[in-house]
C-alpha positions in Angstrom: 22.2 -42.1 66.5 20.9 -38.4 66.2 22.3 -35.7 68.4 20.3 -32.8 69.7 21.8 -29.4 70.8 21.1 -28.7 74.4 21.9 -25.3 76.1 23.8 -25.8 79.3 25.1 -23.0 81.4 28.4 -23.5 83.1 30.7 -21.0 85.0 33.8 -19.7 83.6 36.1 -21.9 85.8 34.4 -25.1 84.9 34.6 -24.2 81.1 38.2 -23.5 81.5 39.0 -26.7 83.2 36.9 -28.7 80.7 38.6 -27.0 77.9 42.1 -27.8 79.5 41.2 -31.5 79.9 39.6 -31.7 76.3 42.9 -30.4 75.0 45.1 -32.8 77.0 42.8 -35.7 75.8 42.6 -34.6 72.2 38.9 -34.4 72.4 36.1 -31.7 72.6 34.3 -30.1 75.4 31.1 -31.6 74.1 32.5 -35.1 74.2 33.8 -34.6 77.7 30.2 -33.6 78.7 28.5 -36.4 76.8 31.0 -38.9 78.7 30.2 -37.1 81.9 26.4 -37.4 81.5 26.8 -41.2 80.5 28.8 -41.6 83.7 26.1 -40.0 85.9 23.4 -42.0 84.5 25.2 -45.3 84.6 26.1 -44.4 88.4 22.3 -43.8 89.0 21.3 -47.1 87.3 23.8 -48.8 89.7 22.5 -47.1 92.8 18.9 -48.1 92.0 19.8 -51.6 91.4 21.8 -51.8 94.8 18.5 -50.3 96.5 16.3 -52.9 94.9 18.8 -55.6 95.9 18.7 -54.4 99.4 15.0 -54.2 99.5 14.7 -57.8 98.1 16.8 -59.0 101.1 14.4 -57.1 103.5 11.4 -58.7 101.9 12.8 -62.2 101.5 15.6 -62.8 104.0 17.9 -65.5 103.9 16.6 -69.0 104.8 16.7 -69.4 108.5 18.2 -72.8 108.3 21.1 -71.6 106.2 21.7 -68.8 108.7 21.7 -71.2 111.7 24.0 -73.6 110.2 26.4 -71.0 108.9 26.4 -69.6 112.5 27.2 -73.0 114.0 29.8 -73.7 111.3 31.5 -70.4 112.3 31.7 -71.2 116.2 33.0 -74.6 115.3 35.8 -73.3 113.1 37.0 -70.3 115.3 40.6 -71.0 116.2 41.5 -71.3 119.9 43.9 -68.4 120.4 
């Protein structure tokens, strides 16, 4: 896979922290930023999937019979404390 050079502006503190972590991990600042970008994109993909799943349940709720049976079963199995 080809790579493209992209200009990113970072403040001095962030560059220092990235360089320190890169040295500790035996990698480069660029590699850390690539990993960070992938992590952000993966997190957004999971967030969108979660939103879609929640929307699906709003549009197609659980079968009412299953919900009713589960409610009755729950009441019947509650311990008498």
